C-alpha positions in Angstrom: -153.6 -25.8 -16.2 -156.7 -24.0 -15.0 -159.2 -24.8 -12.1 -163.2 -23.4 -12.3 -165.1 -24.5 -9.5 -168.5 -23.7 -8.7 -169.9 -23.7 -5.8 -172.9 -25.0 -4.4 -175.0 -27.9 -2.6 -175.3 -31.3 -3.9 -178.5 -33.3 -4.4 -182.0 -32.5 -6.0 -183.1 -30.6 -3.3 -180.9 -28.0 -3.8 -181.2 -28.0 -7.7 -182.1 -24.6 -8.7 -181.8 -22.6 -5.4 -179.8 -19.2 -5.2 -176.8 -20.9 -3.3 -176.3 -23.2 -6.3 -175.7 -20.5 -8.8 -171.9 -21.5 -9.2 -173.0 -25.1 -10.0 -175.5 -23.8 -12.8 -172.5 -21.9 -14.3 -170.0 -25.0 -14.5 -172.8 -27.1 -15.6 -173.4 -24.8 -18.4 -169.6 -24.9 -19.3 -169.5 -28.5 -19.1 -172.4 -28.6 -21.6 -171.0 -26.4 -24.0 -167.6 -28.2 -24.0 -169.0 -31.9 -24.1 -167.5 -32.6 -20.7 -168.7 -35.2 -18.7 -168.9 -35.2 -15.1 -167.0 -38.3 -13.1 -165.7 -38.7 -9.5 -162.8 -36.8 -8.4 -159.4 -38.4 -8.5 -158.2 -39.7 -4.9 -161.2 -39.4 -2.9 -161.8 -35.7 -3.1 -165.2 -35.3 -2.4 -166.1 -33.5 -5.6 -167.1 -34.2 -9.1 -164.7 -32.8 -12.1 -164.9 -32.5 -15.8 -162.1 -31.3 -18.2 -162.3 -29.3 -20.6 -159.0 -30.4 -22.8 -159.2 -27.5 -25.7 -158.2 -25.3 -22.6 -156.3 -27.7 -20.5 -159.0 -26.7 -17.7 -160.6 -28.9 -15.0 -164.3 -27.7 -13.9 -165.4 -28.7 -10.3 -168.4 -29.0 -8.1 -167.3 -30.0 -4.7 -169.6 -32.6 -3.3 -168.9 -31.5 0.6 -171.8 -29.1 0.7 -171.3 -25.2 0.2 -169.7 -24.6 3.9 -167.1 -26.8 3.6 -166.1 -26.3 -0.1 -162.6 -25.5 1.1 -161.1 -29.3 1.5 -162.2 -30.6 -1.6 -160.7 -27.3 -3.4 -157.5 -27.8 -1.7 -157.2 -31.7 -2.7 -157.7 -30.6 -6.2 -155.4 -28.1 -6.3 -152.9 -30.4 -4.7 -153.8 -33.3 -7.2 -153.6 -31.2 -10.9 -150.7 -29.2 -9.1 -152.3 -26.0 -10.0 -151.6 -22.6 -8.3 -154.3 -20.7 -6.6 -153.9 -17.7 -8.8 -155.1 -20.1 -11.6 -158.0 -21.5 -9.6 -161.6 -19.4 -10.1 -164.5 -19.8 -7.7 -167.9 -19.0 -8.8 -170.3 -18.9 -6.1 -173.7 -16.7 -5.3 -173.7 -13.3 -3.8 -176.4 -11.7 -1.9 -175.2 -8.4 -1.8 -175.2 -7.9 -5.8 -178.5 -7.4 -7.3 -179.7 -10.4 -9.2 -178.5 -10.6 -12.9 -175.2 -8.9 -12.1 -172.0 -10.8 -11.8 -168.5 -9.5 -10.4 -165.0 -10.9 -10.8 -161.9 -10.2 -8.7 -158.3 -11.5 -8.7 -158.6 -11.7 -4.4 -160.4 -10.3 -1.3 -162.1 -11.0 1.7 -165.0 -14.0 2.0 -167.5 -11.1 2.2 -169.4 -12.9 4.7 -170.0 -16.0 2.2 -169.4 -19.4 4.1 -168.1 -21.2 1.2 -165.3 -18.8 0.5 -164.4 -18.6 4.2 -164.2 -22.4 4.0 -161.6 -21.7 1.2 -159.8 -19.1 2.7 -159.3 -21.3 5.9 -158.1 -24.2 4.0 -156.0 -22.5 1.3 -154.4 -20.2 3.8 -154.8 -17.2 1.2 -157.4 -14.8 0.0 -155.4 -14.8 -3.2 -157.5 -16.4 -5.6 -159.7 -15.2 -8.1 -163.7 -15.2 -7.6 -166.9 -14.8 -9.7 -169.5 -13.3 -7.8 -173.2 -14.2 -9.3 -176.0 -11.6 -7.8 -178.7 -13.4 -6.3 -180.4 -10.3 -4.6 -181.4 -9.9 -0.9 -184.7 -10.1 0.7 -186.3 -9.3 3.8 -186.1 -12.2 6.3 -183.9 -14.8 7.4 -180.7 -15.3 4.8 -180.6 -19.1 5.1 -184.3 -19.3 3.5 -183.3 -16.7 0.7 -180.2 -18.7 -0.5 -182.0 -21.8 -0.3 -184.8 -20.7 -2.1 -185.5 -20.8 -5.8 -186.1 -17.8 -8.0 -189.0 -16.0 -8.8 -190.4 -16.5 -12.2 -189.4 -12.4 -12.6 -185.5 -13.1 -11.2 -185.2 -16.3 -13.6 -184.8 -14.5 -16.9 -182.1 -12.2 -14.7 -180.3 -15.2 -13.2 -180.2 -17.4 -16.5 -178.6 -14.5 -18.2 -176.1 -13.9 -15.3 -175.1 -17.6 -15.2 -174.8 -17.4 -19.0 -172.4 -14.3 -18.3 -170.4 -16.1 -15.6 -169.8 -19.0 -17.9 -168.5 -16.6 -20.7 -165.9 -14.9 -18.3 -164.9 -18.0 -17.1 -164.4 -19.3 -20.5 -162.1 -15.8 -21.1 -160.3 -16.7 -18.0 -159.5 -20.1 -18.9 -158.2 -18.7 -22.4 -156.4 -15.6 -21.3 -156.4 -14.4 -17.5 -157.9 -13.0 -14.6 -157.9 -9.5 -15.9 -159.4 -10.0 -18.9 -162.3 -11.4 -17.6 -162.7 -8.4 -15.1 -162.1 -5.7 -18.0 -165.0 -7.6 -20.1 -167.5 -8.6 -17.5 -167.7 -6.5 -14.4 -169.4 -4.0 -16.4 -173.3 -3.8 -16.0 -175.2 -6.1 -18.4 -176.6 -3.1 -20.5 -173.2 -1.6 -20.8 -171.6 -5.4 -22.1 -174.0 -5.5 -24.7 -172.7 -2.2 -25.9 -169.3 -3.3 -25.6 -170.0 -6.6 -27.8 
């Protein structure tokens, strides 16, 4: 069994913001596979959807981005899933808008959602998929909680689709297959298809 978690902030106020790129990716996965969102088991503050064909649980923590770790730890414990079989999808300001990058492990890289997960799990050894949302001048908080411009929207929509595609490959095969296929630049990915 695998767990694919999209990070974001709950509620309509945050829908469509850069910080919710992870939510957008797992929402797309749920739609693709006819999976319905429901409350997580045992009081874990999250929504879950089962993708039964691949024995995979999709999840969206409802704890807000910076406290995501507690919900993820609860889900791993309930479903008895090893951190190596967890994929966290998260926004990344250090990547240009529209790029994705997948790693089997690593530091938080300054991302508070990943910091929370690392703190709760006590390890950096879990796969993560970063969706590039770019960086603009000004306060970082305003940037990540802001919405995409019309020019950025097509790039982010394509990145969310690639993130969902990569998460599917992770669920069907493993993190290395997803890295080999999707860590290329978008144009290079198209050439490989």
